[in-house]
C-alpha positions in Angstrom: 0.0 0.0 0.0 1.3 3.5 -1.0 0.8 6.1 1.7 0.1 9.7 0.9 3.6 10.7 1.9 5.1 8.1 -0.5 2.8 9.2 -3.3 3.9 12.8 -3.1 7.5 11.8 -2.9 7.2 9.7 -6.1 5.2 12.5 -7.8 7.9 15.0 -6.9 10.6 12.7 -8.2 8.8 12.3 -11.5 8.3 16.1 -11.8 12.0 16.8 -11.7 12.7 15.9 -15.4 9.7 18.0 -16.4 11.0 21.0 -14.5 14.4 20.5 -16.1 12.9 20.5 -19.6 11.0 23.7 -18.8 14.2 25.3 -17.5 16.1 24.3 -20.7 13.4 25.7 -22.9 13.5 29.0 -20.8 17.3 29.3 -21.3 16.9 28.5 -25.0 14.5 31.4 -25.6 16.2 33.9 -23.3 19.5 35.3 -24.5 22.4 36.9 -22.6 20.4 40.2 -22.4 18.0 38.4 -20.0 15.0 38.8 -22.3 12.8 36.7 -24.5 14.0 36.8 -28.1 12.2 36.4 -31.4 15.7 36.5 -33.1 19.1 36.1 -31.6 21.5 39.0 -32.3 25.1 38.4 -31.3 26.8 41.2 -29.3 28.8 43.6 -31.6 32.6 43.4 -31.6 34.4 46.5 -30.4 35.7 46.9 -34.0 32.2 46.8 -35.5 30.9 49.2 -32.9 33.7 51.7 -33.3 33.4 51.7 -37.1 29.6 52.0 -36.9 29.8 54.9 -34.6 32.5 56.7 -36.7 30.4 56.3 -39.8 27.2 57.4 -38.1 28.7 60.4 -36.3 31.5 61.6 -38.7 34.2 60.2 -36.3 33.2 62.3 -33.3 33.7 61.3 -29.7 30.8 59.6 -28.0 30.1 57.6 -24.8 27.0 56.0 -23.3 26.2 55.6 -19.6 23.9 52.7 -18.9 23.0 50.0 -16.3 23.3 46.3 -16.0 21.8 46.1 -12.5 23.2 46.1 -10.0 26.1 47.9 -11.7 26.5 50.9 -14.0 28.9 51.2 -16.9 30.3 53.7 -19.4 30.9 52.6 -23.0 33.4 54.7 -25.1 32.0 54.6 -28.6 35.3 55.8 -30.0 37.3 52.9 -28.7 34.7 50.2 -27.9 36.0 50.0 -24.3 33.4 49.5 -21.6 34.2 50.3 -18.0 32.2 49.7 -14.8 31.6 52.8 -12.7 33.0 51.9 -9.3 31.1 52.4 -6.0 27.7 52.5 -7.7 24.8 50.2 -7.1 21.5 50.4 -9.0 18.2 48.5 -9.3 16.0 47.4 -12.1 15.0 44.3 -14.0 12.5 43.0 -16.5 8.9 43.3 -15.5 6.6 46.3 -15.0 7.3 46.7 -11.3 11.0 46.2 -11.3 11.9 48.2 -14.4 10.4 51.2 -12.7 13.3 51.1 -10.3 16.0 51.4 -12.9 18.4 54.4 -12.6 17.5 56.5 -15.7 20.9 58.3 -16.0 21.4 61.6 -17.7 24.7 63.2 -18.8 25.7 66.7 -18.0 26.2 68.7 -21.2 30.0 68.5 -20.9 30.0 64.8 -20.3 31.9 65.0 -17.0 29.1 63.9 -14.7 25.8 62.2 -14.8 22.7 62.0 -12.6 20.9 58.8 -11.7 18.3 57.5 -9.3 18.6 54.7 -6.8 16.4 53.7 -3.7 14.4 57.0 -3.8 17.6 59.1 -3.9 19.1 61.2 -6.7 22.8 61.1 -7.2 25.3 63.1 -9.2 28.3 61.0 -10.1 31.4 60.9 -12.3 33.0 58.0 -14.2 35.4 57.4 -11.3 32.5 56.7 -9.0 32.7 59.9 -7.0 29.1 60.6 -6.1 26.9 62.8 -3.9 23.2 62.9 -3.1 21.1 65.8 -4.4 18.3 66.1 -1.9 15.3 68.5 -1.5 12.0 67.6 0.1 10.2 68.9 -2.9 11.7 66.3 -5.3 9.8 63.2 -6.3 12.5 60.5 -6.5 10.1 57.5 -6.7 9.9 54.7 -9.1 9.6 55.5 -12.8 10.8 59.1 -12.4 13.7 60.5 -14.3 15.8 63.5 -13.4 17.7 65.1 -16.3 20.6 67.6 -16.4 20.1 71.2 -17.6 22.7 73.9 -17.8 21.9 77.6 -18.1 24.4 80.5 -17.7 27.1 78.1 -16.6 24.8 76.9 -13.7 23.9 73.2 -13.4 20.3 72.2 -12.6 18.5 68.9 -12.3 15.0 68.8 -13.9 12.3 66.5 -12.7 8.8 66.1 -11.1 8.0 67.5 -7.7 5.9 65.9 -4.9 3.1 68.3 -5.7 3.3 67.2 -9.4 4.9 70.2 -10.9 8.2 70.4 -12.9 11.0 71.9 -10.9 14.7 72.7 -11.3 17.0 71.9 -8.4 20.4 73.6 -8.3 23.2 71.0 -8.2 25.6 73.1 -6.2 22.9 74.3 -3.7 19.9 71.9 -3.7 17.9 74.1 -1.4 17.5 76.5 -4.4 14.5 75.5 -6.6 12.9 77.0 -9.6 9.4 76.0 -10.9 9.3 75.3 -14.7 5.6 74.3 -14.8 3.1 74.7 -12.0 0.0 72.9 -13.4 0.0 70.3 -10.6 -0.7 67.3 -12.9 2.7 65.8 -13.9 3.1 62.1 -13.5 6.7 60.7 -13.5 8.0 62.0 -16.9 9.0 65.5 -17.7 11.9 67.3 -19.3 13.1 70.8 -20.4 14.2 71.5 -23.9 17.9 72.4 -24.2 17.1 76.1 -24.8 15.1 76.2 -21.6 12.1 77.6 -23.4 9.7 74.7 -23.2 8.6 71.8 -20.9 7.4 68.4 -22.1 5.5 66.3 -19.6 3.2 63.3 -19.1 0.0 63.7 -17.0 -0.7 60.0 -16.7 -2.8 59.9 -19.9 -1.4 62.4 -22.5 1.8 64.2 -23.4 1.9 68.1 -23.4 4.3 70.8 -24.4 4.1 74.2 -22.6 6.2 77.3 -22.1 8.7 77.5 -19.3 7.2 79.1 -16.2 3.6 78.4 -17.2 0.7 77.0 -15.2 -1.2 76.1 -18.4 -1.0 72.6 -19.8 -0.2 74.0 -23.2 -0.6 71.9 -26.3 -1.5 68.2 -26.2 0.8 66.5 -28.8 -0.1 62.8 -28.1 -3.0 60.7 -29.4 -4.1 57.4 -28.0 -1.9 55.4 -25.7 1.2 57.5 -25.0 4.0 57.7 -22.5 7.7 58.4 -21.9 8.2 61.9 -23.5 11.7 63.3 -24.0 13.0 66.7 -25.1 15.8 67.7 -27.5 18.5 70.4 -27.2 16.8 72.3 -30.0 13.1 72.6 -28.9 11.7 69.4 -30.2 9.7 66.9 -28.1 8.9 63.2 -28.7 6.6 60.6 -27.2 6.1 56.9 -27.5 2.9 55.4 -28.9 1.7 51.8 -28.8 2.9 49.6 -30.3 6.5 50.7 -29.5 7.9 50.8 -33.0 8.5 54.5 -33.3 8.7 57.8 -31.5 6.6 60.7 -32.8 8.6 64.0 -32.9 7.0 67.5 -32.6 8.0 71.1 -32.5 7.7 72.1 -28.8 6.9 75.7 -29.7 3.7 75.1 -31.6 2.9 71.4 -31.4 3.6 70.8 -35.1 4.3 67.1 -36.1 7.7 66.8 -37.6 8.1 63.1 -38.3 8.9 59.8 -36.7 12.1 58.0 -35.5 11.4 54.4 -36.4 12.8 51.4 -34.6 15.5 49.3 -36.3 13.9 46.5 -38.4 12.3 43.9 -36.3 13.0 45.8 -33.0 11.2 48.1 -30.6 12.2 51.6 -29.5 11.8 52.4 -25.8 13.1 55.0 -23.4 14.5 57.3 -26.0 17.0 59.8 -24.7 18.3 62.7 -26.8 22.0 63.5 -26.5 23.5 66.9 -26.0 23.6 67.1 -29.8 20.1 67.4 -31.3 20.9 65.0 -34.2 21.9 62.0 -31.9 19.9 59.9 -29.5 20.0 56.5 -27.8 17.4 53.9 -26.8 16.9 50.4 -25.5 14.8 47.8 -27.3 11.4 47.7 -25.5 9.0 47.2 -22.8 9.1 43.4 -22.8 12.3 43.2 -20.9 14.7 43.1 -23.9 17.7 45.3 -23.3 19.5 45.7 -26.7 20.7 49.3 -27.0 21.1 51.4 -30.2 22.6 54.8 -30.8 20.7 56.8 -33.4 21.1 59.6 -35.9 17.8 61.3 -35.8 17.9 63.1 -39.1 18.5 59.9 -41.1 17.2 57.2 -38.8 20.6 55.5 -38.9 21.5 53.2 -36.0 24.3 51.2 -34.5 23.7 48.3 -32.1 26.0 48.7 -29.1 25.1 45.8 -26.9 22.8 45.1 -23.9 21.9 47.4 -21.0 19.2 49.4 -19.3 18.5 53.1 -19.6 21.3 54.3 -21.9 22.1 58.0 -22.2 24.5 59.4 -24.9 27.0 62.2 -24.8 28.6 63.4 -28.1 31.8 65.3 -28.4 31.9 68.5 -30.4 34.8 67.6 -32.8 35.9 64.6 -34.7 38.3 62.3 -32.8 41.3 63.0 -35.1 41.0 66.8 -35.0 
């Protein structure tokens, strides 16, 4: 006679091969980026990446800060060398809840520092891992938020959402100093200031708007249908992500005029687009399903270079070609 205890022991033993098969299938369909793939794309070689970036940019300097949680890295596009940023820990992983905790870094215009988020704190850091917390009780540093770097009159500010759902600027050298860029009280997570400082782009939880700096009016709604994750360019353009995630719609931030689309590379998604300090270059990761392939882009042509896997890339571009 088989007792209940023996029955469950036998059932458990028989289940082991089945679990092993499921695990092997999982590993077959998930690549080194940690995401389900419809098509395996091998990592680029350093030589391929350097040549691709040189052709795309006209041989200019470039570097990308990004995360592979729990670490952050900087990739030099001119050499193909990737280096870990020491003394930095970050969060983030595939899945709607965990990806909201990712660091969302943003370069300073001179490429010497970047800002990132971790554990409800905002940090300013350099590539050597020297970091400091930028804290003000008005700052919303929660999941999904992104703080971006803005420079005006040689003064550095961080731009992001406030706890009372406005858009604020916090002075890097004196975080007690705050300016209000938009005071409508309806911002949810995502907001940026264009490079000229004239316009604000923000998400209210349903739609994306552009409005003038210092305004309390929502301004012009530029989104249609499901929309999210707006970003701003250095030259007064704004973009937002529709569903499905195969393109970003680009608009004139001054008047809301549609200017065109930045399409995803063939067979890919575009997600978390970030403009660089140069208005013709941007970077993004693959998409919302957890895939983390990163691409640098030339906005005017739609050109792209695959640069490997990582979360939340941000691109800095040098002003002169490498050999000049």
